[in-house]
ROSE-4610 file (N, C-alpha, C; in Angstrom, 1 decimal, always signed):
// ROSE-4610
residu = [M/M/M/R/R/R/Q/Q/Q/L/L/L/H/H/H/D/D/D/F/F/F/E/E/E/C/C/C/Q/Q/Q/D/D/D/C/C/C/G/G/G/E/E/E/I/I/I/L/L/L/E/E/E/K/K/K/L/L/L/V/V/V/D/D/D/T/T/T/N/N/N/T/T/T/R/R/R/A/A/A/C/C/C/E/E/E/C/C/C/L/L/L/C/C/C/G/G/G/G/G/G/K/K/K/A/A/A/T/T/T/R/R/R/M/M/M/I/I/I/G/G/G/M/M/M/P/P/P/T/T/T/V/V/V/K/K/K/L/L/L/E/E/E/G/G/G/I/I/I/S/S/S/G/G/G/D/D/D/F/F/F/P/P/P/G/G/G/A/A/A/A/A/A/D/D/D/R/R/R/W/W/W/A/A/A/R/R/R/I/I/I/R/R/R/E/E/E/E/E/E/R/R/R/H/H/H/R/R/R/V/V/V/S/S/S/A/A/A/K/K/K/K/K/K/S/S/S/Y/Y/Y/A/A/A/K/K/K/P/P/P]
num = [1/1/1/2/2/2/3/3/3/4/4/4/5/5/5/6/6/6/7/7/7/8/8/8/9/9/9/10/10/10/11/11/11/12/12/12/13/13/13/14/14/14/15/15/15/16/16/16/17/17/17/18/18/18/19/19/19/20/20/20/21/21/21/22/22/22/23/23/23/24/24/24/25/25/25/26/26/26/27/27/27/28/28/28/29/29/29/30/30/30/31/31/31/32/32/32/33/33/33/34/34/34/35/35/35/36/36/36/37/37/37/38/38/38/39/39/39/40/40/40/41/41/41/42/42/42/43/43/43/44/44/44/45/45/45/46/46/46/47/47/47/48/48/48/49/49/49/50/50/50/51/51/51/52/52/52/53/53/53/54/54/54/55/55/55/56/56/56/57/57/57/58/58/58/59/59/59/60/60/60/61/61/61/62/62/62/63/63/63/64/64/64/65/65/65/66/66/66/67/67/67/68/68/68/69/69/69/70/70/70/71/71/71/72/72/72/73/73/73/74/74/74/75/75/75/76/76/76/77/77/77/78/78/78/79/79/79]
x = [+4.7/+4.8/+6.7/+6.9/+7.6/+7.4/+8.3/+8.5/+9.7/+9.9/+11.3/+11.8/+12.8/+13.4/+14.6/+14.4/+16.3/+17.0/+18.4/+19.3/+21.0/+21.4/+22.8/+23.3/+24.6/+26.4/+27.0/+26.3/+27.5/+29.2/+29.2/+31.0/+31.8/+30.7/+31.2/+30.3/+29.2/+28.0/+26.8/+27.1/+26.4/+25.1/+24.2/+22.8/+22.3/+21.5/+20.5/+19.6/+19.3/+17.2/+17.4/+16.1/+16.3/+14.9/+14.3/+13.2/+13.1/+12.6/+12.9/+11.1/+11.5/+10.3/+9.6/+9.0/+8.4/+9.4/+9.1/+10.0/+11.7/+12.8/+13.6/+14.2/+15.2/+15.5/+16.8/+17.8/+19.0/+19.7/+20.5/+21.2/+22.2/+23.0/+24.1/+24.7/+25.7/+25.9/+27.2/+27.2/+28.2/+29.0/+30.1/+31.2/+31.3/+30.1/+30.1/+29.7/+29.8/+29.4/+27.9/+27.4/+26.2/+25.1/+24.5/+23.5/+22.1/+21.6/+20.8/+19.6/+18.2/+17.0/+16.8/+17.0/+16.0/+15.3/+14.4/+12.8/+12.6/+12.6/+11.4/+10.9/+11.1/+10.2/+8.5/+7.7/+6.2/+5.9/+4.9/+4.7/+3.4/+3.2/+2.3/+1.7/+1.0/+0.6/-1.4/-1.0/-1.6/-1.9/-3.9/-4.2/-3.5/-3.0/-2.4/-2.4/-4.1/-4.6/-5.1/-5.8/-6.0/-4.7/-4.0/-3.2/-3.7/-4.7/-5.4/-4.8/-5.6/-5.8/-6.6/-6.1/-7.0/-7.8/-9.6/-10.4/-11.3/-10.4/-11.5/-11.6/-11.6/-12.8/-13.8/-14.2/-14.6/-15.3/-15.2/-15.5/-16.4/-15.1/-15.8/-17.5/-17.6/-18.6/-19.4/-20.1/-20.5/-21.5/-20.0/-20.8/-21.6/-21.3/-22.1/-23.1/-23.4/-24.6/-25.2/-25.1/-25.1/-26.5/-25.6/-25.6/-27.0/-26.8/-27.6/-28.7/-29.2/-29.8/-30.9/-29.7/-30.9/-31.3/-30.9/-30.9/-32.5/-32.2/-33.6/-34.7/-34.9/-36.0/-35.8/-35.4/-36.0/-36.8/-36.3/-37.2/-38.6/-38.7/-40.0/-40.5/-40.1/-41.1/-41.6/-41.0/-41.2/-43.1/-44.1/-44.7/-44.5]
y = [+78.8/+78.6/+79.9/+79.9/+80.5/+81.6/+82.9/+84.0/+84.1/+85.8/+86.0/+87.2/+86.6/+88.2/+88.1/+89.7/+89.6/+89.2/+88.8/+88.9/+89.1/+89.8/+90.8/+89.7/+89.0/+88.3/+89.3/+89.0/+89.6/+89.5/+88.3/+88.8/+89.4/+89.5/+90.3/+91.2/+91.7/+92.8/+92.3/+91.5/+90.9/+91.5/+92.0/+91.9/+90.7/+89.8/+88.4/+88.1/+88.2/+87.6/+85.4/+85.3/+84.2/+83.5/+82.4/+82.1/+81.8/+81.0/+80.6/+80.4/+79.4/+79.2/+80.6/+81.1/+81.9/+82.3/+81.5/+81.2/+81.2/+81.5/+81.1/+82.2/+82.5/+84.0/+84.2/+82.6/+83.1/+81.6/+82.1/+81.3/+82.0/+80.7/+80.5/+81.3/+82.1/+83.8/+82.4/+83.1/+82.9/+82.8/+83.6/+83.6/+82.6/+81.7/+80.7/+81.3/+82.3/+83.4/+82.9/+83.6/+83.6/+84.9/+84.7/+85.5/+86.2/+86.9/+86.9/+87.9/+87.6/+87.8/+89.3/+90.6/+91.9/+91.8/+93.1/+93.6/+94.1/+94.3/+94.4/+95.4/+96.6/+97.6/+96.9/+97.1/+97.8/+97.6/+97.8/+97.1/+98.1/+100.1/+101.0/+101.1/+100.6/+101.3/+102.5/+103.7/+104.8/+105.1/+106.0/+105.6/+107.6/+107.5/+108.7/+110.0/+110.4/+111.3/+111.9/+111.1/+111.9/+111.1/+110.6/+110.3/+108.9/+108.8/+107.5/+106.9/+105.8/+104.0/+103.7/+102.9/+101.4/+101.9/+102.9/+102.5/+103.2/+104.0/+104.0/+105.5/+106.5/+107.6/+106.7/+105.5/+105.1/+104.4/+103.3/+103.0/+104.6/+105.5/+107.1/+107.2/+107.8/+107.4/+106.6/+105.2/+104.6/+104.6/+104.8/+105.0/+106.4/+107.5/+108.5/+108.2/+107.9/+107.6/+106.8/+105.7/+105.0/+105.9/+106.8/+107.4/+108.5/+109.1/+110.0/+109.5/+107.6/+107.3/+106.9/+106.2/+106.1/+107.0/+108.6/+109.7/+110.6/+110.1/+110.2/+109.5/+108.2/+107.7/+108.0/+108.1/+108.6/+110.2/+110.6/+112.5/+111.8/+111.0/+110.9/+110.0/+109.0/+108.1/+108.9/+110.5/+111.8/+112.0/+111.8/+112.5/+114.3]
z = [-128.6/-129.9/-129.4/-130.6/-131.2/-131.6/-131.5/-131.3/-132.1/-132.3/-133.2/-131.9/-131.5/-130.6/-130.4/-130.2/-130.3/-128.6/-129.1/-128.3/-127.7/-127.1/-126.9/-126.4/-127.4/-126.7/-125.3/-124.2/-123.4/-123.3/-124.1/-124.2/-126.0/-126.9/-127.8/-128.5/-127.7/-127.8/-129.1/-130.1/-131.8/-130.7/-131.8/-131.7/-132.6/-132.4/-133.3/-132.7/-134.2/-133.8/-134.4/-133.2/-133.0/-133.1/-133.4/-133.3/-132.9/-130.9/-130.0/-129.1/-128.8/-127.7/-127.3/-126.4/-125.4/-123.6/-123.1/-122.5/-122.2/-123.5/-123.4/-123.0/-122.2/-122.0/-122.1/-123.1/-123.2/-124.0/-125.5/-126.2/-126.3/-127.1/-127.8/-129.0/-128.4/-129.6/-130.9/-132.1/-132.9/-132.5/-131.3/-131.3/-130.3/-129.2/-128.0/-126.9/-126.7/-126.0/-125.7/-124.1/-124.0/-124.2/-125.0/-124.7/-124.2/-123.8/-123.0/-124.2/-123.5/-125.0/-124.4/-125.4/-124.9/-124.8/-124.4/-124.3/-126.2/-126.6/-127.3/-128.1/-128.8/-129.0/-129.4/-128.7/-129.2/-130.5/-130.8/-132.8/-132.1/-132.5/-132.1/-133.6/-134.4/-135.3/-135.5/-136.2/-135.8/-136.6/-137.1/-138.4/-138.4/-139.7/-140.7/-140.6/-140.8/-140.7/-138.8/-138.7/-137.0/-135.9/-135.6/-135.1/-134.1/-133.9/-133.3/-133.6/-132.8/-133.2/-133.5/-134.9/-135.9/-135.1/-135.3/-135.2/-133.6/-133.1/-131.4/-132.4/-133.3/-133.9/-134.0/-134.6/-134.8/-134.1/-132.8/-131.6/-130.7/-131.0/-130.5/-130.6/-132.2/-132.8/-132.5/-132.4/-131.9/-131.2/-129.6/-128.3/-128.6/-129.2/-128.8/-129.7/-130.3/-131.1/-131.0/-130.3/-128.7/-127.2/-127.6/-125.9/-126.5/-127.2/-128.1/-128.1/-128.4/-129.3/-127.6/-126.8/-125.4/-124.8/-125.2/-124.1/-124.6/-125.8/-126.5/-126.3/-126.5/-126.3/-124.5/-123.7/-122.6/-122.7/-123.7/-122.9/-123.8/-124.5/-125.1/-125.3/-123.9/-123.2/-121.9/-121.3/-120.5/-121.2/-120.2/-120.8/-121.0]
């Protein structure tokens, strides 16, 4: 699979982006030097209002509702 990665040249210090295979660790820079792959920043998306991860509040509400249903069934079943 090919992905877009950042590479930093060891000779000139230039940072370039290239579409390469996931196992590629180095490539050739425009200056002819060796450019090594940099660790990229992960993409994190948070909800604008709560600051939670998308769907986290919905998941919490579903789990809470299911627990209430289960406890209601248990309390109703007891004589």
